[in-house]
TORMAR-280053 format. One line per 4 residues: number of its first residue (from 1); for each residue x, y, z of N, C-alpha, C. Coordinates in nm, 3 decimals, decimal comma. Example, Ala and Ser with C-alpha at 12.3 -4.5 7.8 and 13.67 -1.06 7.14 Angstrom:
1) 1,319/-0,569/0,780/1,230/-0,450/0,780/1,320/-0,330/0,780 | 1,285/-0,225/0,708/1,367/-0,106/0,714/1,290/0,003/0,787
***
This chain:
1) -1,983/-1,101/0,896/-1,973/-0,960/0,864/-1,827/-0,918/0,878 | -1,776/-0,845/0,780/-1,640/-0,794/0,782/-1,639/-0,657/0,851 | -1,620/-0,659/0,981/-1,623/-0,534/1,057/-1,495/-0,455/1,035 | -1,507/-0,325/1,039/-1,395/-0,235/1,022/-1,373/-0,164/1,155
5) -1,255/-0,182/1,214/-1,226/-0,123/1,344/-1,086/-0,066/1,344 | -1,068/0,063/1,356/-1,173/0,163/1,373/-1,248/0,186/1,242 | -1,370/0,240/1,251/-1,448/0,259/1,129/-1,383/0,363/1,038 | -1,410/0,349/0,909/-1,367/0,449/0,811/-1,469/0,561/0,810
9) -1,431/0,672/0,751/-1,520/0,787/0,738/-1,565/0,796/0,593 | -1,695/0,812/0,573/-1,751/0,824/0,439/-1,809/0,965/0,423 | -1,782/1,025/0,308/-1,834/1,158/0,276/-1,922/1,143/0,153 | -2,051/1,174/0,168/-2,149/1,155/0,061/-2,198/1,290/0,011
13) -2,185/1,309/-0,121/-2,233/1,431/-0,188/-2,341/1,391/-0,286 | -2,443/1,477/-0,298/-2,550/1,455/-0,396/-2,575/1,583/-0,475 | -2,601/1,565/-0,604/-2,635/1,677/-0,690/-2,728/1,631/-0,801 | -2,804/1,725/-0,856/-2,901/1,692/-0,960/-2,880/1,779/-1,083
17) -2,894/1,717/-1,200/-2,888/1,787/-1,327/-3,013/1,754/-1,408 | -3,027/1,821/-1,520/-3,129/1,781/-1,617/-3,085/1,648/-1,677 | -3,179/1,560/-1,704/-3,145/1,430/-1,763/-3,070/1,447/-1,895 | -3,102/1,552/-1,969/-3,035/1,578/-2,097/-2,886/1,605/-2,080
21) -2,845/1,650/-1,962/-2,704/1,681/-1,935/-2,633/1,567/-1,861 | -2,702/1,457/-1,836/-2,650/1,352/-1,749/-2,520/1,291/-1,798 | -2,509/1,261/-1,926/-2,387/1,198/-1,976/-2,268/1,292/-1,970 | -2,291/1,417/-2,010/-2,181/1,515/-2,007/-2,137/1,542/-1,863
25) -2,233/1,556/-1,772/-2,196/1,582/-1,633/-2,127/1,461/-1,570 | -2,171/1,340/-1,605/-2,106/1,220/-1,552/-1,958/1,220/-1,584 | -1,924/1,248/-1,709/-1,783/1,253/-1,750/-1,710/1,366/-1,677 | -1,772/1,483/-1,674/-1,711/1,598/-1,607/-1,689/1,570/-1,458
29) -1,792/1,519/-1,392/-1,782/1,491/-1,248/-1,672/1,390/-1,219 | -1,664/1,287/-1,301/-1,558/1,188/-1,281/-1,420/1,250/-1,301 | -1,401/1,316/-1,415/-1,268/1,367/-1,450/-1,222/1,482/-1,360 | -1,313/1,571/-1,323/-1,276/1,691/-1,247/-1,301/1,680/-1,097
33) -1,384/1,583/-1,057/-1,417/1,569/-0,916/-1,367/1,440/-0,856 | -1,415/1,328/-0,907/-1,384/1,198/-0,849/-1,236/1,163/-0,862 | -1,182/1,171/-0,982/-1,042/1,131/-1,002/-0,944/1,213/-0,918 | -0,957/1,347/-0,912/-0,864/1,423/-0,828/-0,878/1,393/-0,679
37) -1,001/1,372/-0,632/-1,018/1,338/-0,491/-0,959/1,201/-0,462 | -0,981/1,106/-0,553/-0,927/0,972/-0,534/-0,774/0,973/-0,524 | -0,711/1,069/-0,591/-0,565/1,077/-0,591/-0,510/1,143/-0,464 | -0,596/1,201/-0,383/-0,547/1,268/-0,262/-0,503/1,169/-0,156
41) -0,398/1,206/-0,087/-0,349/1,123/0,022/-0,458/1,106/0,126 | -0,476/0,985/0,172/-0,576/0,957/0,274/-0,708/0,908/0,219 | -0,733/0,928/0,088/-0,856/0,877/0,027/-0,836/0,729/-0,003 | -0,925/0,647/0,048/-0,914/0,502/0,031/-0,994/0,450/-0,087
45) -1,082/0,532/-0,142/-1,162/0,490/-0,256/-1,279/0,582/-0,278 | -1,340/0,566/-0,394/-1,453/0,651/-0,434/-1,558/0,565/-0,502 | -1,681/0,609/-0,495/-1,790/0,552/-0,573/-1,867/0,667/-0,635 | -1,915/0,646/-0,757/-1,993/0,747/-0,829/-2,119/0,678/-0,880
49) -2,234/0,726/-0,836/-2,363/0,670/-0,875/-2,440/0,772/-0,958 | -2,525/0,721/-1,048/-2,616/0,808/-1,123/-2,750/0,737/-1,131 | -2,856/0,815/-1,112/-2,992/0,762/-1,122/-3,073/0,864/-1,201 | -3,134/0,819/-1,310/-3,216/0,908/-1,392/-3,362/0,873/-1,370
53) -3,439/0,974/-1,336/-3,582/0,957/-1,317/-3,652/1,073/-1,385 | -3,722/1,042/-1,492/-3,790/1,147/-1,568/-3,690/1,242/-1,630 | -3,707/1,370/-1,603/-3,621/1,474/-1,661/-3,501/1,509/-1,574 | -3,483/1,436/-1,464/-3,377/1,471/-1,368/-3,281/1,354/-1,348
57) -3,153/1,386/-1,343/-3,050/1,288/-1,311/-2,991/1,324/-1,175 | -2,986/1,228/-1,086/-2,927/1,250/-0,954/-2,794/1,178/-0,948 | -2,693/1,249/-0,901/-2,558/1,194/-0,885/-2,526/1,186/-0,738 | -2,458/1,079/-0,701/-2,411/1,061/-0,564/-2,267/1,016/-0,570
61) -2,181/1,084/-0,497/-2,043/1,037/-0,483/-2,020/1,005/-0,335 | -1,948/0,898/-0,314/-1,908/0,862/-0,178/-1,757/0,842/-0,179 | -1,689/0,917/-0,094/-1,545/0,897/-0,078/-1,521/0,839/0,060 | -1,418/0,755/0,069/-1,386/0,685/0,194/-1,249/0,728/0,242
65) -1,240/0,756/0,372/-1,119/0,812/0,431/-1,083/0,735/0,557 | -0,954/0,731/0,588/-0,910/0,657/0,707/-0,953/0,727/0,835 | -0,968/0,861/0,829/-1,013/0,936/0,946/-1,057/1,076/0,902 | -1,116/1,149/0,996/-1,168/1,283/0,967/-1,057/1,379/0,927
69) -0,941/1,365/0,987/-0,830/1,455/0,956/-0,787/1,440/0,809 | -0,781/1,318/0,761/-0,745/1,296/0,621/-0,850/1,356/0,529 | -0,976/1,340/0,564/-1,083/1,395/0,483/-1,079/1,548/0,484 | -1,050/1,607/0,596/-1,044/1,754/0,605/-0,936/1,810/0,514
73) -0,830/1,734/0,492/-0,719/1,780/0,408/-0,758/1,790/0,261 | -0,872/1,731/0,222/-0,913/1,737/0,082/-0,965/1,874/0,043 | -1,002/1,956/0,140/-1,055/2,089/0,111/-0,943/2,184/0,072 | -0,945/2,235/-0,049/-0,838/2,324/-0,093/-0,840/2,459/-0,022
77) -0,955/2,496/0,034/-0,963/2,627/0,099/-0,938/2,621/0,248 | -0,911/2,501/0,302/-0,881/2,488/0,444/-1,000/2,517/0,535 | -1,122/2,500/0,486/-1,240/2,529/0,566/-1,244/2,445/0,693 | -1,303/2,499/0,796/-1,316/2,427/0,922/-1,433/2,329/0,919
81) -1,532/2,353/0,832/-1,649/2,267/0,825/-1,630/2,162/0,717 | -1,598/2,040/0,756/-1,567/1,935/0,658/-1,690/1,893/0,579 | -1,809/1,933/0,623/-1,930/1,900/0,549/-1,955/1,997/0,433 | -1,893/2,112/0,435/-1,918/2,213/0,332/-1,870/2,164/0,196
85) -1,953/2,187/0,095/-1,922/2,144/-0,042/-1,825/2,242/-0,107 | -1,727/2,187/-0,174/-1,636/2,263/-0,258/-1,679/2,234/-0,402 | -1,746/2,332/-0,466/-1,803/2,308/-0,599/-1,698/2,312/-0,708 | -1,722/2,231/-0,809/-1,638/2,232/-0,929/-1,673/2,357/-1,010
89) -1,580/2,407/-1,091/-1,604/2,532/-1,164/-1,730/2,533/-1,251 | -1,765/2,421/-1,312/-1,882/2,419/-1,400/-2,010/2,371/-1,331 | -2,006/2,346/-1,202/-2,125/2,300/-1,131/-2,244/2,396/-1,150 | -2,226/2,528/-1,142/-2,341/2,617/-1,162/-2,406/2,601/-1,300
93) -2,329/2,563/-1,397/-2,380/2,540/-1,533/-2,467/2,415/-1,539 | -2,431/2,312/-1,465/-2,499/2,183/-1,473/-2,604/2,160/-1,365 | -2,572/2,192/-1,241/-2,657/2,151/-1,129/-2,783/2,235/-1,117 | -2,894/2,170/-1,085/-3,022/2,238/-1,068/-3,022/2,324/-0,941
97) -2,947/2,283/-0,843/-2,925/2,362/-0,722/-2,784/2,328/-0,674 | -2,725/2,419/-0,600/-2,588/2,397/-0,551/-2,595/2,355/-0,405 | -2,581/2,226/-0,379/-2,589/2,180/-0,240/-2,478/2,245/-0,157 | -2,513/2,279/-0,036/-2,418/2,347/0,051/-2,336/2,252/0,136
101) -2,396/2,136/0,170/-2,330/2,044/0,261/-2,333/1,901/0,210 | -2,239/1,822/0,256/-2,235/1,679/0,232/-2,281/1,608/0,359 | -2,287/1,478/0,352/-2,320/1,396/0,467/-2,195/1,318/0,508 | -2,165/1,318/0,636/-2,049/1,246/0,688/-2,102/1,131/0,774
105) -2,051/1,011/0,750/-2,094/0,896/0,828/-1,975/0,801/0,849 | -1,995/0,703/0,936/-1,892/0,604/0,964/-1,925/0,475/0,892 | -1,823/0,410/0,838/-1,838/0,280/0,773/-1,786/0,175/0,870 | -1,875/0,091/0,920/-1,840/-0,010/1,020/-1,825/-0,149/0,963
109) -1,880/-0,173/0,843/-1,870/-0,306/0,782/-1,874/-0,288/0,630 | -1,800/-0,375/0,561/-1,801/-0,374/0,416/-1,801/-0,520/0,368 | -1,916/-0,568/0,331/-1,931/-0,704/0,280/-1,963/-0,696/0,133 | -1,864/-0,717/0,050/-1,877/-0,702/-0,094/-1,846/-0,834/-0,159
113) -1,940/-0,890/-0,232/-1,917/-1,015/-0,304/-1,862/-0,983/-0,442 | -1,744/-1,031/-0,469/-1,684/-1,015/-0,601/-1,730/-1,131/-0,687 | -1,785/-1,104/-0,802/-1,817/-1,216/-0,887/-1,951/-1,214/-0,937
***
Protein backbone atom coordinates (compact mmCIF):
# COMPACT_ATOMS: atom_id res chain seq x y z
CA UNK A 1 0.00 0.00 0.00
CA UNK A 2 1.32 3.45 -0.94
CA UNK A 3 0.63 5.35 2.26
CA UNK A 4 0.48 9.13 2.24
CA UNK A 5 1.94 10.81 5.32
CA UNK A 6 0.72 13.33 6.16
CA UNK A 7 -2.59 12.51 4.47
CA UNK A 8 -3.95 14.73 1.71
CA UNK A 9 -7.31 16.43 2.02
CA UNK A 10 -10.08 15.48 -0.41
CA UNK A 11 -13.12 17.66 -1.10
CA UNK A 12 -16.06 15.80 -2.67
CA UNK A 13 -19.00 17.59 -4.31
CA UNK A 14 -22.10 15.93 -5.75
CA UNK A 15 -24.85 17.33 -7.94
CA UNK A 16 -27.67 15.97 -10.09
CA UNK A 17 -29.11 17.07 -13.42
CA UNK A 18 -31.67 15.71 -15.84
CA UNK A 19 -30.08 13.02 -18.01
CA UNK A 20 -31.02 15.11 -21.06
CA UNK A 21 -28.69 17.88 -19.79
CA UNK A 22 -25.83 15.54 -18.83
CA UNK A 23 -23.51 16.19 -21.78
CA UNK A 24 -23.93 19.96 -21.69
CA UNK A 25 -23.45 20.10 -17.92
CA UNK A 26 -20.40 17.81 -18.10
CA UNK A 27 -18.67 20.26 -20.44
CA UNK A 28 -19.80 23.27 -18.40
CA UNK A 29 -18.75 21.72 -15.08
CA UNK A 30 -15.34 20.83 -16.43
CA UNK A 31 -14.65 24.17 -18.11
CA UNK A 32 -16.10 26.46 -15.42
CA UNK A 33 -15.57 24.38 -12.28
CA UNK A 34 -12.93 21.67 -12.53
CA UNK A 35 -10.34 23.44 -14.70
CA UNK A 36 -10.27 26.68 -12.64
CA UNK A 37 -10.05 24.79 -9.35
CA UNK A 38 -7.28 22.58 -10.74
CA UNK A 39 -5.32 25.72 -11.62
CA UNK A 40 -5.45 27.06 -8.05
CA UNK A 41 -2.32 26.97 -5.96
CA UNK A 42 -2.40 24.06 -3.55
CA UNK A 43 -4.69 21.86 -5.67
CA UNK A 44 -2.89 18.61 -6.38
CA UNK A 45 -5.45 17.16 -8.78
CA UNK A 46 -9.10 16.70 -9.67
CA UNK A 47 -11.42 13.92 -10.69
CA UNK A 48 -14.81 14.33 -12.39
CA UNK A 49 -17.27 11.43 -12.42
CA UNK A 50 -20.67 11.08 -14.10
CA UNK A 51 -23.25 8.36 -13.60
CA UNK A 52 -26.53 8.26 -15.51
CA UNK A 53 -29.40 6.27 -14.09
CA UNK A 54 -32.77 6.61 -15.75
CA UNK A 55 -33.68 10.27 -16.17
CA UNK A 56 -31.05 11.57 -13.75
CA UNK A 57 -27.32 12.18 -14.14
CA UNK A 58 -25.22 12.40 -10.98
CA UNK A 59 -21.91 14.25 -11.03
CA UNK A 60 -19.15 13.90 -8.47
CA UNK A 61 -16.00 15.98 -8.33
CA UNK A 62 -13.13 15.26 -6.01
CA UNK A 63 -10.32 17.75 -5.55
CA UNK A 64 -7.13 16.90 -3.66
CA UNK A 65 -5.23 19.40 -1.52
CA UNK A 66 -1.99 19.31 0.46
CA UNK A 67 -3.80 20.63 3.55
CA UNK A 68 -6.99 22.30 4.78
CA UNK A 69 -5.48 25.77 4.52
CA UNK A 70 -4.78 25.34 0.81
CA UNK A 71 -8.30 24.07 0.24
CA UNK A 72 -9.81 26.99 2.16
CA UNK A 73 -8.03 29.40 -0.18
CA UNK A 74 -10.11 28.09 -3.11
CA UNK A 75 -13.21 29.88 -1.82
CA UNK A 76 -13.50 33.23 -3.59
CA UNK A 77 -15.75 34.62 -0.86
CA UNK A 78 -13.38 33.80 2.01
CA UNK A 79 -16.03 31.75 3.85
CA UNK A 80 -15.06 30.22 7.16
CA UNK A 81 -16.89 26.95 6.40
CA UNK A 82 -14.72 25.04 3.91
CA UNK A 83 -17.55 22.55 3.35
CA UNK A 84 -19.91 25.21 1.96
CA UNK A 85 -20.51 24.94 -1.79
CA UNK A 86 -19.63 27.83 -4.05
CA UNK A 87 -22.06 27.38 -6.96
CA UNK A 88 -21.23 28.10 -10.57
CA UNK A 89 -23.38 30.81 -12.20
CA UNK A 90 -25.44 28.36 -14.29
CA UNK A 91 -25.87 25.70 -11.59
CA UNK A 92 -29.47 26.79 -10.82
CA UNK A 93 -30.29 26.24 -14.50
CA UNK A 94 -28.90 22.69 -14.54
CA UNK A 95 -29.00 21.18 -11.06
CA UNK A 96 -32.13 19.50 -9.70
CA UNK A 97 -31.21 20.80 -6.24
CA UNK A 98 -28.42 23.07 -5.06
CA UNK A 99 -26.30 21.16 -2.56
CA UNK A 100 -25.24 23.30 0.34
CA UNK A 101 -22.20 21.36 1.55
CA UNK A 102 -19.38 19.17 0.29
CA UNK A 103 -17.73 16.26 2.05
CA UNK A 104 -14.19 16.65 3.40
CA UNK A 105 -12.07 13.57 4.03
CA UNK A 106 -8.45 12.49 4.36
CA UNK A 107 -6.61 10.48 1.71
CA UNK A 108 -4.24 8.04 3.43
CA UNK A 109 -3.34 5.76 0.52
CA UNK A 110 -3.37 5.95 -3.26
CA UNK A 111 -2.75 2.69 -5.10
CA UNK A 112 -3.35 3.33 -8.78
CA UNK A 113 -2.34 0.83 -11.44
CA UNK A 114 -1.36 2.53 -14.66
CA UNK A 115 -1.93 0.37 -17.66
